VOBA-1610 file (N, C-alpha, C; in pm, whole numbers, padded with zeros to 5 digits, always signed):
BEGIN
Met-01129+23612-09666Met-01235+23402-09685Met-01248+23431-09915Phe-01261+23521-09885Phe-01308+23545-09994Phe-01187+23484-10165Asn-01079+23518-10092Asn-00915+23566-10143Asn-00920+23362-10100Trp-00947+23328-10006Trp-00919+23152-09926Trp-00968+23127-10026Leu-01075+23180-10015Leu-01180+23038-10139Leu-01166+23030-10291Glu-01113+23159-10324Glu-01027+23182-10531Glu-00937+23075-10545Arg-00848+23041-10404Arg-00747+22976-10384Arg-00751+22840-10426Ile-00842+22800-10291Ile-00903+22665-10354Ile-00974+22608-10417Ala-01031+22704-10511Ala-01120+22690-10633Ala-01000+22644-10777Thr-00821+22728-10732Thr-00739+22707-10840Thr-00658+22602-10792Tyr-00681+22589-10679Tyr-00608+22448-10631Tyr-00705+22285-10680Ile-00805+22298-10677Ile-00862+22144-10722Ile-00883+22174-10882Val-00898+22310-10964Val-00884+22269-11078Val-00712+22309-11199Asn-00662+22361-11112Asn-00542+22394-11206Asn-00404+22328-11112Asp-00444+22214-11016Asp-00354+22129-10965Asp-00416+22004-10937Leu-00498+22014-10850Leu-00562+21844-10837Leu-00604+21781-10972Ala-00714+21851-11077Ala-00738+21840-11200Ala-00667+21823-11312Ser-00555+21897-11281Ser-00447+21949-11391Ser-00442+21997-11585Ile-00598+22120-11514Ile-00662+22183-11633Ile-00526+22234-11650Asp-00525+22298-11757Asp-00442+22444-11800Asp-00537+22541-11764Lys-00470+22678-11720Lys-00479+22728-11643Lys-00558+22853-11803Lys-00483+22811-11908Lys-00497+22858-12012Lys-00700+22897-12118Thr-00736+22798-12073Thr-00766+22704-12104Thr-00928+22788-12079His-01053+22740-12179His-01191+22815-12164His-01269+22731-12038Leu-01256+22588-12032Leu-01294+22595-11918Leu-01208+22552-11774Ser-01046+22510-11763Ser-01063+22648-11642Ser-01109+22690-11551Glu-01109+22814-11681Glu-01171+22945-11609Glu-01336+22889-11612Ala-01467+22824-11684Ala-01527+22810-11610Ala-01529+22712-11506Leu-01422+22644-11442Leu-01504+22504-11351Leu-01374+22662-11257Asn-01299+22716-11246Asn-01252+22775-11151Asn-01367+22873-11098Phe-01431+22946-11162Phe-01602+23027-11169Phe-01660+22926-11103Phe-01690+22800-11163Phe-01865+22757-11115Phe-01803+22714-10922Ile-01652+22653-10884Ile-01664+22663-10754Ile-01657+22777-10685Tyr-01580+22826-10728Tyr-01549+22940-10598Tyr-01745+23013-10598Asp-01778+23095-10716Asp-01893+23149-10717Asp-01975+23055-10619Thr-02025+22887-10627Thr-02133+22818-10566Thr-02043+22838-10425Thr-01931+22824-10324Thr-01935+22811-10221Thr-01945+22960-10180Lys-01922+23048-10230Lys-01954+23222-10184Lys-02012+23204-10160Ile-02176+23191-10276Ile-02274+23205-10240Ile-02317+23123-10115Leu-02319+23031-10139Leu-02307+22954-10003Leu-02296+22953-09877Leu-02209+23015-09912Leu-02174+23065-09737Leu-02237+23158-09697Leu-02242+23237-09816Leu-02300+23459-09711Leu-02466+23386-09727Leu-02486+23301-09803Leu-02641+23273-09772Leu-02661+23253-09646Phe-02617+23081-09650Phe-02556+23068-09454Phe-02538+23187-09345Phe-02456+23236-09365Phe-02470+23329-09218Phe-02484+23445-09262Ile-02594+23481-09331Ile-02687+23567-09373Ile-02814+23572-09261Ile-02884+23424-09292Ile-02999+23360-09281Ile-02987+23362-09136Ile-02838+23311-09078Ile-02825+23278-08921Ile-02798+23453-08824Phe-02824+23518-08939Phe-02779+23689-08856Phe-02920+23725-08859Met-02982+23713-08999Met-03125+23807-08986Met-03179+23677-08892Gly-03184+23553-08859Gly-03270+23480-08763Gly-03298+23520-08595Ile-03078+23592-08571Ile-03126+23629-08452Ile-03134+23791-08430Ile-03166+23836-08597Ile-03249+23937-08571Ile-03372+23995-08544Asn-03395+23922-08636Asn-03529+23844-08621Asn-03577+23836-08417Ser-03521+23712-08453Ser-03565+23652-08303Ser-03613+23765-08166Tyr-03580+23900-08194Tyr-03516+23958-08087Tyr-03560+24090-08097Phe-03630+24097-08254Phe-03695+24271-08310Phe-03775+24257-08378Pro-03948+24287-08333Pro-04043+24244-08362Pro-04068+24296-08600Ile-04014+24169-08614Ile-04075+24188-08814Ile-04224+24298-08805Asp-04305+24309-08816Asp-04453+24336-08766Asp-04435+24478-08808Arg-04317+24496-08593Arg-04336+24640-08640Arg-04215+24730-08743Val-04090+24671-08810Val-04046+24698-08885Val-04116+24693-09043Arg-04175+24602-09034Arg-04180+24573-09186Arg-04322+24698-09189Asn-04384+24719-09107Asn-04502+24842-09080Asn-04436+24979-09092Phe-04340+24989-09038Phe-04249+25138-09011Phe-04170+25183-09141Leu-04156+25092-09219Leu-04086+25111-09317Leu-04207+25074-09463Ser-04328+25041-09422Ser-04379+25031-09543Ser-04555+25166-09526Arg-04512+25214-09390Arg-04600+25388-09324Arg-04558+25470-09341Thr-04528+25483-09227Thr-04405+25583-09220Thr-04346+25688-09351Lys-04400+25774-09347Lys-04366+25886-09502Lys-04202+25907-09437Leu-04122+25822-09523Leu-03983+25872-09537Leu-03873+25907-09685Tyr-03975+25979-09761Tyr-03956+26110-09880Tyr-03922+25954-09922Gly-03880+25872-09962Gly-03833+25802-10052Gly-03651+25730-10019Leu-03693+25847-09904Leu-03517+25743-09838Leu-03438+25640-09812Glu-03603+25564-09759Glu-03561+25397-09693Glu-03529+25323-09895Tyr-03517+25418-09968Tyr-03519+25330-10076Tyr-03338+25417-10123Leu-03299+25533-10062Leu-03162+25553-10123Leu-03060+25515-10045Met-03161+25492-09862Met-03084+25418-09836Met-03039+25239-09840Ala-03096+25185-09895Ala-03083+25080-09981Ala-03021+25077-10057Ser-02995+25088-10149Ser-02938+25170-10246Ser-02789+25160-10204Leu-02747+25273-10088Leu-02628+25368-10064Leu-02535+25193-09990Phe-02645+25158-09939Phe-02574+24997-09844Phe-02555+24897-09952Gly-02659+24921-10029Gly-02562+24803-10183Gly-02418+24863-10196Val-02390+24981-10259Val-02286+25081-10239Val-02153+24988-10202Val-02174+25020-10022Val-02060+24917-09934Val-02096+24782-09966Thr-02165+24694-09996Thr-02150+24622-10030Thr-02088+24480-10134Pro-01958+24445-10159Pro-01905+24415-10302Pro-01961+24325-10437Phe-02060+24270-10350Phe-02113+24164-10422Phe-02182+24181-10601Cys-02063+24072-10649Cys-02190+24044-10750Cys-02333+24032-10818Ser-02399+24033-10870Ser-02585+24022-10890Ser-02666+23888-10785Cys-02554+23779-10873Cys-02616+23644-10823Cys-02564+23637-10615Ser-02461+23696-10609Ser-02392+23721-10438Ser-02516+23810-10342Ser-02582+23923-10412Ser-02677+24021-10398Ser-02814+23958-10323Val-02781+23847-10358Val-02963+23810-10386Val-02951+23663-10262Pro-02828+23642-10179Pro-02856+23546-10067Pro-02912+23762-09947Leu-02833+23812-09962Leu-02854+23964-09878Leu-03049+23977-09884Phe-03053+23952-10069Phe-03208+23981-10057Phe-03290+23915-10010Ile-03291+23772-09987Ile-03312+23682-09924Ile-03377+23698-09726Gly-03238+23729-09706Gly-03246+23794-09550Gly-03316+23927-09524Phe-03375+24009-09649Phe-03381+24155-09641Phe-03564+24135-09618Val-03573+24026-09688Val-03768+23994-09757Val-03776+23914-09604Lys-03671+23797-09542Lys-03737+23730-09411Lys-03757+23837-09298Gly-03635+23947-09322Gly-03662+24018-09170Gly-03730+24116-09242Gly-03866+24066-09308Gly-04009+24172-09330Gly-03952+24321-09406Ile-03881+24332-09492Ile-03790+24441-09490Ile-03902+24453-09644Pro-03975+24588-09660Pro-04048+24591-09815Pro-03979+24543-09938Leu-04082+24484-10021Leu-03969+24461-10138Leu-03906+24508-10245Gly-04009+24704-10259Gly-03893+24764-10283Gly-03818+24768-10224Val-03771+24811-10109Val-03684+24898-10071Val-03593+24777-10035Thr-03579+24599-10035Thr-03447+24516-10104Thr-03401+24495-10297Phe-03537+24522-10327Phe-03518+24529-10526Phe-03415+24624-10498Ala-03419+24780-10458Ala-03386+24913-10431Ala-03166+24865-10385Phe-03190+24769-10317Phe-03020+24707-10228Phe-02977+24652-10426Leu-03080+24491-10401Leu-03114+24412-10567Leu-02983+24473-10651Val-03072+24608-10666Val-02979+24690-10787Val-02874+24746-10780Thr-02854+24866-10657Thr-02669+24895-10659Thr-02573+24804-10665Ser-02624+24721-10582Ser-02485+24657-10466Ser-02458+24622-10560Pro-02454+24510-10722Pro-02368+24490-10801Pro-02336+24593-10861Leu-02370+24688-10882Leu-02380+24819-10994Leu-02226+24861-10939Val-02247+24906-10811Val-02122+25015-10766Val-02095+25001-10655Asn-01988+24960-10629Asn-01900+24863-10468Asn-01679+24958-10477Glu-01715+24965-10377Glu-01547+25018-10342Glu-01415+24993-10452Val-01422+24829-10488Val-01351+24743-10571Val-01337+24854-10705Ala-01496+24907-10736Ala-01520+24929-10900Ala-01518+25063-10928Ile-01500+25134-10817Ile-01507+25317-10795Ile-01372+25353-10815Gly-01268+25261-10741Gly-01136+25214-10777Gly-01043+25216-10842Leu-01142+25148-11000Leu-01099+25079-11133Leu-01138+25189-11209Phe-01207+25296-11129Phe-01355+25314-11275Phe-01235+25427-11257Ile-01214+25526-11163Ile-01110+25628-11112Ile-01022+25627-11205Gly-00954+25511-11227Gly-00809+25530-11277Gly-00810+25437-11417Leu-00931+25378-11470Leu-00953+25407-11599Leu-01040+25524-11656Phe-01112+25589-11580Phe-01175+25720-11668Phe-01174+25829-11646Gly-01104+25867-11464Gly-01081+25957-11440Gly-01242+25964-11281Leu-01204+26098-11262Leu-01284+26145-11111Leu-01411+26188-11161Lys-01419+26235-11271Lys-01538+26293-11289Lys-01682+26185-11340Met-01645+26132-11494Met-01664+25960-11481Met-01720+25876-11367Thr-01621+25905-11318Thr-01720+25792-11152Thr-01749+25837-11087Ile-01770+26006-11089Ile-01893+26006-10982Ile-02013+26053-11009Thr-01986+26002-11189Thr-02105+26038-11236Thr-02193+25918-11249Tyr-02116+25762-11243Tyr-02139+25625-11283Tyr-02185+25628-11123Val-02117+25677-11049Val-02194+25623-10925Val-02308+25724-10876Ile-02312+25805-10889Ile-02475+25892-10868Ile-02528+25793-10931Ser-02508+25787-11074Ser-02639+25718-11154Ser-02668+25560-11093Gly-02574+25491-11085Gly-02554+25339-11016Gly-02700+25394-10842Ile-02632+25456-10781Ile-02715+25492-10669Ile-02848+25487-10707Leu-02880+25644-10782Leu-03063+25691-10889Leu-03126+25555-10925Leu-03041+25512-11005Leu-03090+25397-11080Leu-03169+25277-10989Gly-03054+25276-10865Gly-03131+25158-10785Gly-03229+25210-10704Thr-03231+25338-10671Thr-03335+25424-10568Thr-03494+25409-10657Ile-03432+25522-10784Ile-03590+25485-10881Ile-03622+25373-10879Ser-03561+25257-10906Ser-03590+25143-10958Ser-03648+25038-10849Gly-03642+25075-10736Gly-03696+25039-10606Gly-03801+25005-10578Ala-03838+25224-10549Ala-03945+25312-10536Ala-04082+25313-10701Ile-03995+25247-10755Ile-04125+25249-10893Ile-04155+25072-10865Leu-04096+24990-10846Leu-04209+24826-10848Leu-04217+24871-10678Gln-04184+24897-10604Gln-04296+24967-10455Gln-04433+24992-10476Lys-04448+25070-10603Lys-04560+25120-10625Lys-04614+25026-10655Met-04620+24890-10766Met-04696+24798-10851Met-04725+24681-10761Asn-04699+24670-10633Asn-04736+24640-10442Asn-04731+24497-10563Leu-04590+24403-10548Leu-04590+24307-10621Leu-04559+24157-10556Glu-04625+24253-10438Glu-04583+24064-10314Glu-04648+23986-10362Lys-04762+24023-10388Lys-04829+23906-10425Lys-04745+23781-10554His-04634+23800-10618His-04560+23688-10654His-04461+23642-10618Leu-04427+23741-10503Leu-04391+23572-10434Leu-04393+23452-10400Thr-04296+23402-10401Thr-04301+23225-10428Thr-04423+23188-10282Pro-04462+23106-10270Pro-04529+22980-10170Pro-04362+22956-10071Trp-04234+22897-10135Trp-04145+22899-10059Trp-04123+23003-09946Val-04115+23160-10004Val-04089+23273-09935Val-04203+23316-09853Lys-04291+23253-09854Lys-04452+23323-09772Lys-04459+23236-09606Asn-04395+23040-09717Asn-04372+22968-09563Asn-04264+23004-09515Ile-04141+23103-09540Ile-04040+23100-09444Ile-04090+23233-09341Leu-04141+23345-09425Leu-04199+23429-09333Leu-04335+23402-09211Glu-04414+23306-09276Glu-04471+23227-09164Glu-04385+23154-09013Asn-04269+23115-09124Asn-04197+23011-08984Asn-04171+23087-08906Ala-04071+23245-08956Ala-04014+23310-08870Ala-04097+23375-08802Gln-04251+23451-08797Gln-04351+23459-08744Gln-04330+23393-08620Arg-04384+23245-08676Arg-04414+23198-08512Arg-04358+23153-08424Glu-04165+23163-08480Glu-04046+23134-08421Glu-04017+23258-08338Gln-04087+23394-08394Gln-04062+23525-08327Gln-04147+23479-08199Asp-04299+23421-08235Asp-04398+23402-08112Asp-04366+23346-08049Ala-04254+23209-08057Ala-04264+23172-07946Ala-04120+23150-07894Phe-04043+23259-07946Phe-03907+23300-07821Phe-03958+23400-07731Ile-04045+23473-07767Ile-04123+23626-07687Ile-04206+23574-07588Thr-04292+23456-07633Thr-04439+23366-07605Thr-04321+23352-07434Glu-04202+23256-07517Glu-04163+23121-07409Glu-04058+23235-07321Lys-03987+23363-07339Lys-03874+23417-07271Lys-03755+23265-07336Gln-03742+23202-07395Gln-03582+23198-07425Gln-03476+23274-07488Thr-03436+23157-07406Thr-03209+23208-07388Thr-03155+23250-07560Phe-03042+23293-07571Phe-02983+23282-07665Phe-02971+23155-07761Lys-02926+23110-07632Lys-02855+22958-07670Lys-02953+22884-07663Gln-03113+22899-07636Gln-03185+22793-07656Gln-03258+22848-07769Arg-03255+22961-07850Arg-03291+22969-07975Arg-03165+22984-08089Leu-03057+22954-08046Leu-02976+22919-08172Leu-02958+22829-08255Pro-03048+22716-08170Pro-03065+22593-08239Pro-03158+22575-08323Ile-03300+22665-08321Ile-03387+22688-08412Ile-03390+22754-08519Ile-03260+22895-08476Ile-03217+23001-08650Ile-03143+22866-08720Trp-03055+22779-08642Trp-02984+22738-08731Trp-03022+22637-08796Gln-03152+22554-08817Gln-03186+22448-08828Gln-03282+22535-08957Glu-03301+22689-08899Glu-03373+22723-09045Glu-03319+22727-09149Ala-03150+22818-09138Ala-03073+22881-09240Ala-03084+22684-09314Leu-03030+22588-09239Leu-03020+22469-09318Leu-03140+22491-09397Thr-03292+22523-09360Thr-03367+22471-09484Thr-03380+22503-09557Ile-03310+22621-09528Ile-03348+22771-09695Ile-03272+22704-09733Ile-03128+22665-09701Ile-03023+22681-09857Ile-03084+22540-09917Lys-03066+22472-09801Lys-03123+22310-09890Lys-03277+22344-09990Gly-03316+22445-09976Gly-03476+22475-10056Gly-03397+22533-10205Val-03293+22607-10186Val-03209+22742-10263Val-03144+22696-10374Leu-03066+22523-10311Leu-02918+22461-10370Leu-02944+22429-10526Pro-03070+22355-10528Pro-03033+22407-10693Pro-03036+22467-10757Tyr-03110+22595-10721Tyr-03124+22656-10814Tyr-02987+22789-10816Val-02899+22760-10716Val-02764+22821-10696Val-02690+22692-10753Ile-02650+22595-10803Ile-02600+22520-10860Ile-02625+22497-11034Ile-02777+22582-11042Ile-02806+22547-11208Ile-02746+22655-11251Gly-02780+22797-11168Gly-02764+22980-11195Gly-02586+22935-11225Ile-02527+22935-11092Ile-02341+22954-11101Ile-02319+22900-11255Ala-02375+22748-11289Ala-02336+22644-11326Ala-02355+22738-11472Ile-02484+22792-11577Ile-02465+22896-11697Ile-02388+22988-11625Gly-02432+23072-11585Gly-02311+23192-11584Gly-02173+23122-11596Ala-02140+22957-11554Ala-01986+22981-11541Ala-01913+22938-11667Ala-02003+22878-11760Ala-02028+22828-11890Ala-01950+23008-11946Met-02076+23127-11972Met-02073+23205-12012Met-01993+23293-12004His-01918+23245-11862His-01825+23341-11826His-01703+23288-11901Gly-01676+23150-11925Gly-01546+23075-11951Gly-01563+23130-12075Tyr-01636+23035-12169Tyr-01671+23060-12314Tyr-01726+23210-12452Ile-01741+23276-12370Ile-01886+23446-12444Ile-01685+23497-12474Pro-01633+23580-12577Pro-01527+23624-12548Pro-01604+23750-12516Asp-01496+23852-12443Asp-01560+23939-12390Asp-01573+24085-12486Asn-01533+24033-12635Asn-01575+24185-12741Asn-01695+24089-12892Phe-01704+23973-12827Phe-01767+23943-12912Phe-01912+24021-12951Phe-01984+24118-12815Phe-02074+24182-12861Phe-02011+24325-12975Ala-01908+24367-12959Ala-01865+24525-13002Ala-01931+24565-13129Lys-01915+24486-13232Lys-01945+24546-13367Lys-02156+24538-13364Tyr-02198+24519-13219Tyr-02350+24577-13251Tyr-02347+24749-13144Met-02241+24741-13076Met-02244+24875-13022Met-02218+25008-13080Ser-02206+25016-13229Ser-02109+25131-13287Ser-02203+25266-13224Lys-02129+25356-13294Lys-02209+25478-13263Lys-02324+25560-13358Asp-02311+25484-13516Asp-02409+25491-13606Asp-02577+25409-13579Asn-02539+25342-13472Asn-02637+25254-13475Asn-02741+25328-13353Ile-02819+25380-13380Ile-02946+25471-13249Ile-03016+25320-13172Phe-02950+25241-13170Phe-03073+25117-13102Phe-02980+25083-13046Ala-02831+25113-13043Ala-02714+25087-12967Ala-02702+25039-12826Val-02802+25113-12781Val-02792+25111-12613Val-02919+25016-12591Pro-03049+24996-12641Pro-03088+24942-12595Pro-03029+24770-12656Met-02945+24752-12729Met-02942+24672-12790Met-02832+24627-12711Ala-02717+24682-12653Ala-02602+24674-12571Ala-02620+24589-12443Thr-02768+24691-12391Thr-02834+24630-12264Thr-02835+24457-12252Leu-02910+24510-12401Leu-02981+24327-12371Leu-02848+24236-12369Leu-02807+24269-12472Leu-02712+24168-12501Leu-02630+24152-12414Ala-02622+24179-12296Ala-02520+24187-12193Ala-02549+24093-12115Val-02713+24035-12104Val-02767+23947-11959Val-02733+23831-11994Pro-02700+23796-12128Pro-02674+23647-12119Pro-02471+23657-12031Met-02441+23700-12006Met-02243+23782-11980Met-02261+23792-11811Tyr-02197+23730-11713Tyr-02262+23763-11616Tyr-02060+23762-11551Ala-02077+23861-11506Ala-01918+23943-11447Ala-01967+24038-11358Asn-01881+24019-11236Asn-01844+24196-11106Asn-01854+24243-11219Ala-01813+24402-11134Ala-01761+24540-11181Ala-01650+24539-11177Ser-01544+24517-11120Ser-01421+24522-11106Ser-01380+24382-11256Gly-01443+24287-11303Gly-01379+24208-11377Gly-01432+24258-11535Ile-01504+24366-11531Ile-01613+24377-11719Ile-01625+24512-11721Leu-01535+24610-11613Leu-01460+24731-11649Leu-01328+24706-11737Pro-01224+24660-11791Pro-01178+24655-11848Pro-01200+24676-12004Val-01261+24575-12035Val-01357+24529-12136Val-01458+24690-12144Val-01480+24725-12055Val-01561+24844-12115Val-01466+24987-12219Gln-01315+24947-12072Gln-01245+25053-12173Gln-01153+25011-12328Val-01179+24893-12336Val-01159+24794-12433Val-01240+24882-12504Leu-01384+24850-12526Leu-01445+24916-12591Leu-01463+25022-12621Val-01431+25118-12526Val-01442+25301-12546Val-01320+25280-12649Ala-01207+25277-12596Ala-01115+25234-12696Ala-01152+25254-12872Lys-01237+25165-12865Lys-01289+25076-12998Lys-01325+25172-13055Gly-01383+25286-12988Gly-01541+25454-13050Gly-01615+25356-13028Ile-01680+25220-12912Ile-01835+25289-12899Ile-01852+25444-12789Pro-01944+25435-12776Pro-01967+25578-12676Pro-01981+25567-12575Ile-01923+25589-12453Ile-01951+25576-12313Ile-02021+25508-12253Gly-02175+25613-12341Gly-02350+25549-12215Gly-02293+25435-12328Thr-02305+25396-12410Thr-02323+25276-12447Thr-02278+25157-12372Ala-02105+25194-12360Ala-02013+25022-12292Ala-02075+25089-12178Ile-02084+25238-12079Ile-02171+25188-11927Ile-02316+25135-11934Ala-02396+25111-12023Ala-02536+25083-12049Ala-02502+24900-12013Phe-02362+24890-12104Phe-02368+24730-12134Phe-02280+24683-11941Met-02222+24753-11978Met-02136+24729-11783Met-02261+24695-11693Met-02395+24751-11698Met-02452+24728-11631Met-02544+24671-11661Gly-02544+24625-11741Gly-02614+24497-11805Gly-02619+24406-11762Val-02432+24344-11812Val-02383+24271-11707Val-02407+24200-11570Val-02366+24333-11464Val-02349+24312-11398Val-02466+24286-11289Gly-02535+24411-11372Gly-02707+24432-11250Gly-02785+24349-11324Leu-02794+24214-11395Leu-02885+24149-11477Leu-02850+24068-11557Ser-02838+23895-11515Ser-02779+23831-11608Ser-02888+23690-11563Phe-02875+23544-11691Phe-02939+23491-11660Phe-02915+23409-11499Pro-02837+23371-11496Pro-02759+23301-11370Pro-02830+23373-11242Glu-02868+23508-11240Glu-02950+23591-11104Glu-03088+23567-11090Ala-03148+23586-11248Ala-03290+23510-11231Ala-03327+23410-11271Met-03247+23281-11229Met-03213+23162-11170Met-03229+23119-11045Leu-03174+23222-10948Leu-03163+23226-10810Leu-03220+23271-10792Leu-03304+23413-10863Leu-03496+23455-10819Leu-03575+23385-10849Lys-03584+23284-10934Lys-03725+23194-10941Lys-03708+23171-10839Lys-03617+23089-10737Lys-03655+23065-10605Lys-03724+23122-10536Val-03766+23293-10496Val-03838+23334-10412Val-03930+23370-10474Met-03954+23464-10652Met-04057+23505-10705Met-04063+23423-10797Asn-04202+23464-10872Asn-04240+23414-10985Asn-04247+23465-11152Leu-04233+23388-11254Leu-04151+23445-11337Leu-04255+23582-11424Lys-04345+23646-11421Lys-04361+23750-11367Lys-04336+23876-11332Leu-04312+23829-11162Leu-04239+23931-11099Leu-04060+23955-11158Ile-04022+23843-11173Ile-03897+23810-11247Ile-03892+23918-11353Leu-03995+23907-11515Leu-03969+23954-11633Leu-04001+24090-11563Ile-04065+24172-11497Ile-04125+24313-11399Ile-03985+24377-11353Phe-03931+24281-11293Phe-03763+24324-11235Phe-03693+24342-11380Phe-03664+24256-11452Phe-03537+24285-11533Phe-03595+24400-11608Ser-03808+24444-11683Ser-03746+24559-11718Ser-03753+24601-11698Val-03842+24710-11572Val-03774+24814-11542Val-03682+24850-11492Val-03577+24745-11434Val-03399+24792-11461Val-03340+24852-11586Ser-03367+24758-11660Ser-03318+24694-11859Ser-03342+24886-11875Leu-03463+24915-11850Leu-03503+25039-11920Leu-03485+25145-11817Cys-03409+25157-11675Cys-03330+25282-11650Cys-03233+25236-11708Ile-03141+25110-11737Ile-03058+25191-11738Ile-03038+25221-11963Ile-03104+25215-11970Ile-03126+25232-12122Ile-03121+25355-12162Ile-03231+25404-12053Ile-03235+25530-12019Ile-03098+25608-12007Ser-03055+25547-11838Ser-02878+25602-11855Ser-02818+25619-11939Gly-02838+25521-12006Gly-02712+25501-12166Gly-02701+25651-12234Tyr-02882+25658-12263Tyr-02827+25715-12360Tyr-02839+25902-12342Ile-02884+25946-12202Ile-02790+26044-12146Ile-02694+26079-12050Phe-02626+25982-12068Phe-02452+25977-12053Phe-02359+25923-12193Asn-02475+25902-12337Asn-02444+25987-12467Asn-02457+26153-12483Val-02522+26167-12445Val-02518+26300-12451Val-02489+26431-12386Ile-02454+26388-12237Ile-02380+26470-12151Ile-02252+26469-12161Leu-02214+26322-12193Leu-02045+26293-12138Leu-02014+26300-12272
//
């Protein structure tokens, strides 16, 4: 389906609008149409799916099990592993994040998924093996999973649920009321579906402006910021190269497979591998468009806390990579 969306975006921009493929404008518009459509479709189908699950399975029991049962961190690890098998960029992961929150999954567990999903996927793994070899790939995959697991555990300990927006809290309340009605009235699946459908449309309507603005920012950056723009700040002689690479990566926006060739070029230019990987993690794991989308579900303080924790973990990983690789 995503391949078809990409072809449609190309047809609209390059054939109907007759914009040259080699221009920055073409790249930015293509990116905007493709990503906006993809994220809205993902959000719609995920909310429908989570609505069906929530209508049959008690939200409170799921939430209480994951919150109170001692799983010794396995819930964060499992969320990170789930992130590995979902080939989404940081913005595409947000719909699943919303679905997890709606389903009563603890916030730290959802964060573990949100961190790992854009960093590690099967496409990135295949490219990584071809570009850097098996040893480097294994190191990167393990570090990506650990990054999500540790970040999720840290964020869960901070009890950040109070920083979710009233919009999310209202969704959770509606989900609980709907589930109570489903159970009390013993509605059939056919009777439940219109309610679930309406809930999905309501959520999409609420996030639509944030999706459009966020992807528009990402498209502009994707189309107009040169890939090697930041290379001069990442030299091996700069002791602050790793944190600078991480922070400077945030304005950029791409998925792991899209940024890997750039990482290869940086390494070929003499940039330390840990610094280059920190840059890659910053690009795919943190971005302004992602922050814009998250603004709908959490307040600015929680976004800053999330970005800070993940950035710190990325920086530490970068320094470790520079030492051991």
